[in-house]
N, C-alpha and C positions, 0 to 999 in steps of 0.2 A: 581442580577441575571446575568447569563452569556450571552455573545453575541450570543451563539448558540440558546438560547430560543427565542430571537428576530428574528433570521433567520427563525426558525420554524414558528413563528407567521406570518411572511411575506409570507411564503410558504402556510400557511393555507388560508390566504386571497386570494392569487392568485388562489388557488385550488377552493375556493368558487366562484370566478369570472368565472372560467371554467364551473362550475355546472350551474350557472345562464345563461351564454351566450349559452350553449348547451341545455338549457331548459330540464335538467334531469327530468324524470317523477317519481314523488314520490307518486302520487295517481291518480286514474282515475276519482275522483270527482274534478271538476274544482275549486271549492272553497277551498278545502283542498290543491290542487296543488298550487294555487295562494298564499295561506297562507304560505306554505313551502318556496316558492321562495322569498316571502317578508322577511321572517325571515333570510334566507341566505344573502339577499341583505343588511339587516341591519348590520349583522356581518361583511360583506366584506367591506362596505363603511363607517363605523363609527369606533370610538375608543373604542367600548364596550369591545372587547376582551382584549385590552390593560388595560382597567380599571379593568377588572376581574383578570387579571394576577397580576397586582400591588396590588389590595386589598387583594387577598388571599395568594400570595406567595412573594410579593415584598420585604419586609424587614425581611424575615425569612430564616433560614438555613434549607434546605431540600434536599432530594434525591428522585428520581423516583424509583418505583419497578423494580427489575432486569428483571421481565417479568410480564405483566399485561394480565390476561385472561378476555375477555369481552363476556358476555352472556346476551343479552338484548332482550326484546320483540320487534318485528317489527311492532306492531300495530300503533305505532307512526313512520311514514315513515322516519323521520329524526333521530330517536333514535340511530340507529347503527352508522350513520355518525357522530353524536355528540360525541359518546363514543370513536370512533376511533380517531377523531381529538383531543380530550382531552388527550388520551394516548400519541399521537404523540407530542403534545405541551410540555408535561413535560419530553419527551425524553425517555419514557419507550418502550422496545421491546414489541410487541403486539401479542397475539394469540386471534383471534376473531371468534366466531361461528355465522353464518348467513345463511339465506335461501333465503328470498325474495330480499335481498339487495346484494347478492353475485356478480352479474354482474357488478354493478357500484362500488363495493368495490375494485375490481381489477383495475378499472380505477383510483379510488382515490389513491390507493397505488402507481400506476405509476406516477401520477401527483406529489405526495409527494417525489418521488425518493427513495422509500423504496424497499428493496429486500425481499425475502421470509422469511429470518431469522429475519428481523426487523419487519415484519408484516405478520404473518401466518394466512391465511384465511381457516376456516374449514366449512364443511357442518353443518347446524343447527341440523340435526336429532340426537337425543340423544338415539335412540334405540340401545341397545347393545354397547353403547359407552365404550371405554376403559378409565376408570377414571384415571388410573395411567398415561396413555399417555397424556391425556388432561391436567393433573395437573403438569406434569414434568417440573421442572424449574420455575414454577409460584410462585411469591411472593405475589401477590394480585389478587383478583377476583372482577370484577364489575358485579353484578347480578341485572337484572331488569325484573320482570315477576311475575308469579303466585305463589301461595303457594307451589305447587308441585315442581317447579323448585328450589325455595329457600330451601325447606326441603331436596331435593336431595343433593345439594352442602353442606349444613350444615353437612349432614351425611358422605359424602365421603372426605371432605376437612380436611387435617391435621391441628392441632391447630395453627401451626406457620404461616400458610398462612392467610393473611389479607382478610376478607370478607367484601365487601361493598354492602349492601343489599338495594334494592329499591323494596319493596314488593307492592302488589296491594293496591290502595287507593280509597276512595270514595269521590266524590265532589257533591255539591248541589247548588241550588239557593234559595234565600229568597226574596220575594217581600213584602216589609213592607209599610204600609200606604194604601192610597186609589187611587193610580195611578199605571199604568202599564208602563214598559219600552217599547220602540219600539220593535215590534215583531221580526224585523230583527236581533236584538241583541240576543234575546233568541234563535232563529234558528241558529245563528252563533255558539254560545257556545255549543249547544246540538249536532248539526249535523256535525261539523268539525271532521275529523278522524272517521266518522260514530259512534260516541259516544263510542269509544273503548279505550280511553286513560284515565289516572287517573284524569286529569283535566276536563273530560266530566261530566256535572251534571247528576246525576241519578234520582233526584227528585226535584220538585219545590214546596216550601212552600209559601202559601199566607194567610195573615190574614184577608183579606177583601173578602167577598163572591161575591160581585158584580164584583170585579176585576177577581176573579177566573172564573166566568161564562163568562165574556168577553174574557178572554184568551182561555178558552175551545172552544169558537166559532171561534176565530181567528185561532187557531191551526187546528181545523177541516177543515177549508177552505184551509190551507197551506199544509196539508198532501200530496196531490197528486203531488205537485211540489218539494218535498224534494228529495235529491240525493238517488236513489234507493239502497236498501240493496242487497247483493248477494242473489241468488235464494234460497239457503239452509236456510238462515236466514229468508227470507220472509215466507217460509213454516212453520218454527218454530213459528214465530210470529202469523201467521194465526191460528195455532192450539191452541196456548196459549190464544189468544184473544177470540176465541170461548169458551174455557174452562172457562175463567173468566166471560164472559157474562152470562154463566149459573149459576155462583156463585153470581150474583149481589144481590140476595135477602139476602145474608148473611151479607151484608154491609149496613150501614145507609146512606140514602139520596144521593145515588150515581147516577151520570149520566152514560149512557151506554158507554162502551169502544168503541172508534173509531179506526178502522183499515183500512188502505188503501192498497188494494191488489197490486197496481202498484208500490208504493214506498216501502211498507213493514213497514212503520212507524205507530205508534199508540199513543193513548192518553188514560189515565185513570184519573178519577176524584173521589177523596175520601175525606171523612171527618174524617178519622182516619188514624193512622200510621200503615199501613199493608203491609210491603215489600213482603209478600208472594203472594200478588195480583198485583205485578208490572210486567210489560212486560220487556223483555230483552232489547228492543230498543224503545225509544220514550219518552213521556212526562208524568210523573206521577205527577198530580196536587193534592196537599194535602192542604185542607182548614181548618184553625183553628188557634190556638195559636202557632206562630212560635217558641217562646221560649220553649214551652213544647215539640214540635216536635224535636227541636234541642237536647234537653235532651235525648229524646228517640233514636235519631240517634247516639248520643255519646255512649249510652249503647249498641246499636246494633253493632256498628263498632268501638269499643274502640281502640284507637291508630291507626286507619286506615283512619281518615278523613283528606282531603287535602285542597281543595279550596272551599270557599263559595262565589259565586257571588251574589251580593245584589243590590236591587233597593229601594230607600227610605233611611230613617235615621236609623243608627245602635244604636241610643240612647235607643231603647226599649229592646235591648238585650245587654249582656255583652260578647264581643268576647273572652275575656281571660278565660271565664268559659267553653269553649268548646275546642275540640281537633283539630279544623281546624288550619292549619299552614299558611293559606293565606286568606285574605278577599279582594275582588276587585269588582268594578262595573260590572254588567252584560254586556256582550259584550267583555270582556277582559280576560275571564277565561283561555284561552290558551296562553295568551301573558305575561307570567311571565317575569319580567325584568331579563336579563342575569346576572346581578350583584347581584340578590337576593340570600339570604342564601340557600334556598331550591330551586334548579333549575334543578333537574333531572340529566341527565347523565354527564353534563359538570361540575363536582364538583372537581376542582383542589385540594383544600385543603384536601379533603377526600381521594384522590387517592395517595398522596405522603406520605413519612415518614419524620416527622420533626426531626431536630437534635439540641440538646443543646450542645453548646460549652462553657465550663466553664474554669476558671482559667486564 
């Protein structure tokens, strides 16, 4: 690798130190904010980025895209920052669309010493966007978001432009055996990023009924103290919880849905796999055969499963039989190692073009 890439690596670390020292605000939830700063601190003061660079690109011949278009969801507060830094590290000119992150993206660009041609920042809004202008000169596109976003760019992008797609994924928890993890670990995984990123568990499988009832009680007590959801989401949750409470007779052996008006979070307790009765935000407890429910989840979200956080022994299930791409202990679902193969926006090997030199 060239000397220039190591200069850029050093610039990134110095930039991250600025972010940390200036206490950039990534979330109004204190726990999410602390998590983001801890992640930046790890990158800035360790050799993880060097390891990643060496592992993915070190002994290979490659080139960066002539221009990289970045369009990523901002539900993960660090997602846009990560994508921009990855594009900068490989030396690609960048065009990035953002909305919530725009203010500090300009600061980031200044810290990295980039001009407008090297890092073009556009407003996120896609209404009436000029697709020809957005794609002009672009050789690769990094997309992370919902189905509509990805379908749009599949439709308008010429075949010669490289599409790197990170579509929506579903994650879950499995509590195996007759013991519970510490509730703080469950709350951390579910509530960070207000349950709006792909590594956020959408449901919790439990094979032991006593454990399920204990967890239901513990979560009922914890609901009022959880980081509050935005007002609009609280109202949606309230209406949905009321609707589902009226449908309780349709389900077998259910406990009542718990909803807290102050925080907006809720709990459902089911003995069958019924996603149609899940709330948008909260804890969906599903009691029964974990193996059977994992099979149903695979059918429901084929090729969309991401992380399974687990407590207990995995011997009772066969991880290779399911479509999850990561298994980790509960409490670390958002802490994927930077050097892991599937690591979100910072995918250097996916962003570049590899070159074969023969003869």
